N, C-alpha and C positions, 0 to 999 in steps of 0.2 A: 505494501499501499504505501509507506513512505516514498518508495524508489518511481513507481507509475503516479505520482500524485504530478499535480499541478504546482502545487505549494511547495513554497521549502520544509527542509525537513523541518524546523525549526516550528514552523506552523501545523507544519501537518501531525507533528506531533502532540503539540499543544490540542489540537483537535480531538483526536483522541484521549487526552488526560495523562499520557506517559512520560516521565521526567526522558530530559534528552542522555542521561547518565545510564538511566536503565536502557535504553534502547542502543547507545552502541556499544556498554558493556554485553548486552547480546546480540551484535553485531560481530563483534570480534570471534564471540565461542563460538556463529557462523560460519564465519569465514575459516575460524582453524580444524573446528571439527565435524561443521555440517548440521542435520537435523537432531544429530545424536547429541551433537553438545547446547539445545536447548532443552533435553531435558530434564526432570526436576533434580536439583542436588542436594542430598543430606545438610541441615545447616548447622550441626558439629562436625570439628574437627575431627579429621582421621586419626590423629594423632596431636595429643598435648604435650607440650613441653615441659610441663612442671611438672607430670606427674610422676608420683611417688615408684620405683620397680617394684616387681610383686616379690622378690628376691629382701628387700627391706624391708618391705609389708612383715614376712614371714619371721623376718627377724626382731620387727616390732613384737611380734604377737609371743615369740619365744621367750625377749624379753620382758613382758609383762608378765609372763607364765611365772618366771623366775624371781621376778621381782611385785609380789600380791601385793604389798603394803604402798605403791606408789599410785597417787592417783596419773591420770593421764600429761596432768601439765609436767608434773615430775619424771614424770617417765621420759617426756619429750625432751626434758631436760636436760635427763641422764643418760639417755641415749644421742644425743649430738656430743658430752662430752668424752663421750666413752670408744662412740666409733667412729666419731669425727665424721659424723654424717649428719646435717640435721634435717631434722625432721619436724614438724607445727606442731603444738597441741590440740590443733583442730584433727589434720591427718592419724595423729593417735586416738583422737577418743573414734573417729570412724572407723580407724582398723579396727579398734579393740569392739566397738557397738557391734560391727559386722559381724567376729566371732564370737558375742554374746558375752563377754567377759568386764564390762560394766556391770558394777554392780552399786546398791544402796549403800552411800557412807556409814562405816560402823557407829557414827554419835554423829548429831546435831551440828553443825558449824552456825555459828553466829560474829555479826559481824557489830562494830562499837557504832554509832550513832552517828559519832561527830569525830572531824581532826582535831589534831591540838592547834589551836590557832598561832602558835610564836612555835614554829619547826627549829628543830637543833638542824646546825650545816655538819659536824664532826660531832668524831666521839669523845669521849668523857666533858660533852658539855650539860650533861642531865642525866643521873642515875633515875629511874624508876625503882621503889621496894614497895614490897607488902609482904604483906603472910597470906597463908593460906593455910586449911587444917587438913590436916592425913591421919587416920586411923589402924590401930595397928590393934589385933582382936588380943583380947587378955593381957594390954595394956593400956589403951587411952587412946587419948586423940594428941598427937603431934603437931606442930606448928611449923610450917615450911618457911621462911623469910630466907627475901631473894633479892639482891639488884642485879639491875638491869641497865645498858647502857643505851639509852633511846634510839640515838641515832642508827646505830647501827644491830641491836636486838639483841646482842650481844648479852649473855651471862656471866657476870662477872665474880658471880662469888653465888653462895647458898649455903643456910646452913639448918639443921633439925634441931628444937627448940622443946620442951616442955610448958614454956609459959612462952607471953607476947609481949615482956618487958624491955622498959629501954636499952638496959645493959645487951639484951638478945640485938637489938638492932645494931649497937654502938659495935658488938662482933661482928657480924657481919659487913658492917663498912667496915674495919680494920682488914680480916681479907680481900675485900676490895680493890680499897688503897694501895696493899700486897701485890694483889694481882696485877694493877693495874700500872703501876711504879708512879703510882702519884704520892705518895708517900715520903719516896725518896727522890724523889729529880721535883726541878726546881719549874715550877708551870704559874703562868699568869694567874690564872684560875683554876682554881681547884672545883672541882665537880661539882653541880647544885645539886639538890635532894629533893627529889618530888614524891611525897607519901599523903594518903587520906589523912582522916579525924582520926585516926584511933589514937588513945589514950597512951598507950609507947610512943605516938609521933608526938602529940602533944605538950609529953613532959617538959620539965626545965633540965632535966637530967642530959636529956637529947642535946635539948638547944646550946647548953652549955659546952658540950662534948663537940657538937660543929664547929663552934662561935672558936674554939679551942685549936681545931684543924683547918680554919678560915674557909667553911663549908656554908654556904647558903643553902635558905629548906625553904622550899615551896608547899604548900597542902590545896589539896582539890577541892573545889565545892562541895559540902555534905550534900549527900545524898544525890549525889552524881560520878560515878565512876567510872562514866567515857573519860576522863581528864586522866585516871594514870589505866588509860583502854590497853597497851603494851603488854604493861605487865598481869592484865585480867583476861587478857588472851593467852599468853602463856601460861596459866595459869589452867589456865580453860585446855589449849593443849596438852600439857604435863598430866590432868587428870585421865583425859580422854585416852590415855597411853598404859600408865601406871597401873590406874586403878583395874584391870581389866583381871586382877587376882588381889585374892587378900593375901594380909601380912600377918604373921605373927611373931615376928622380931622386928627392934628395931632398924639391926644392924642391915636386914632382908630389903628395908624398906630404904634405909639409906642409900645402898647399892644399886636398888632400882633406877632410885633417883641420877644418880652419878652416871650410871648408861645414857640414860637419856638426854641426861646436861651435856655429856659428852656429842651425844648424834644430833640434839637439835645445834651443836654450835659447830660443827665440823662437819656433819654430812648431810642434814634436812636444807633442800632450797626456800627460801622463803618468798613469794610472791611477791611480797611488798616489796622486797630489794631483788626485784627484777632478776631473780630467781637466781640469788649466788648464799649462800651461807651466813648467817651473820658474823662467822668469826672470820671470814676474808674481806667483809666490810670493816672491820674492827683494826684489821691488821692492814688494811690498805692493797686488797689483795684483787677484789672487785673491777674495779677499772682495767688491770689486763685481760680477766676471765671473761670480759664480754667486750672486749677485742677480740681475741679469739675466738670467739660462736659467733662475732660476724666475719671474722674468715670463714670458717667452715661452711655459715652462709652461705657468704658471694663463690666459692668454690665448688658448694653443690649443686647450684642454680645452673654456675659453669658449667659442668658437668652433664647435667640435665639438657640444658642447648645444646653441645653437641651430641650428645645419642640423638635428641631429635633431629638435628638436619642430619645424621650419619644415616638415619630409619628414614628418613625424606628422599634422603638421593637414590 
């Protein structure tokens, strides 16, 4: 019709209501392959360059069966670090879901309602502290005092007590000052302590001790636990893991706490820390780790592009 029309191609196509780009695309296909080139084609490409190979998906499934406690997010990060091959969290989730390996969490995850208004920018600027209670059968209740670095979420020190007195707080703080080096290294500002309004934290003995150490003290608003949201979240994470069994001796409970603190500080990837461990941030390794992961990601994508071009050729 366009060739036989007495009008120009532009006006003819306008009368037919067909865009010129569409017509010339059809025309090129007709010149190259004849009438066969005008048949409908699938809108999906035959090969997606960024598709994860099947052998990698099988490795992900095998990895998930070995590391049953890891979430899809943790599996993706761990797989990337250990196998030096990038897979996204969504890819891991879809792969595991296809193999019916996604289960409901063993515990309820709660999020803090609000963020801390004045965020820290470096380690040892602000330490959060609080008590939580744990029971030993036949012995009664024990109270865990913890010092958590606000910036890195690193557990600097902890200690199990039978009371919640001011001297118990200072004992834990002494351990934290020794572990961080803030007691024998000259620093411009000592860490500021953040706590709730418990009796051990509002006592005059603690105030005098902090003044002698050159440490400032902030307390959260009453009935607002979100202010200490990070250490509250730590308590929840701890209890979700170690309270899966009963304890009959204080030493058994301390051993489980020690094991989990080591796992939390050095092995467990923290989502709020860009999926590095608290110790990576506290000791300054996080930037190098994130750069290495970015290099692995770029190398993986380049490999997939190359494989796609080879298949297309």
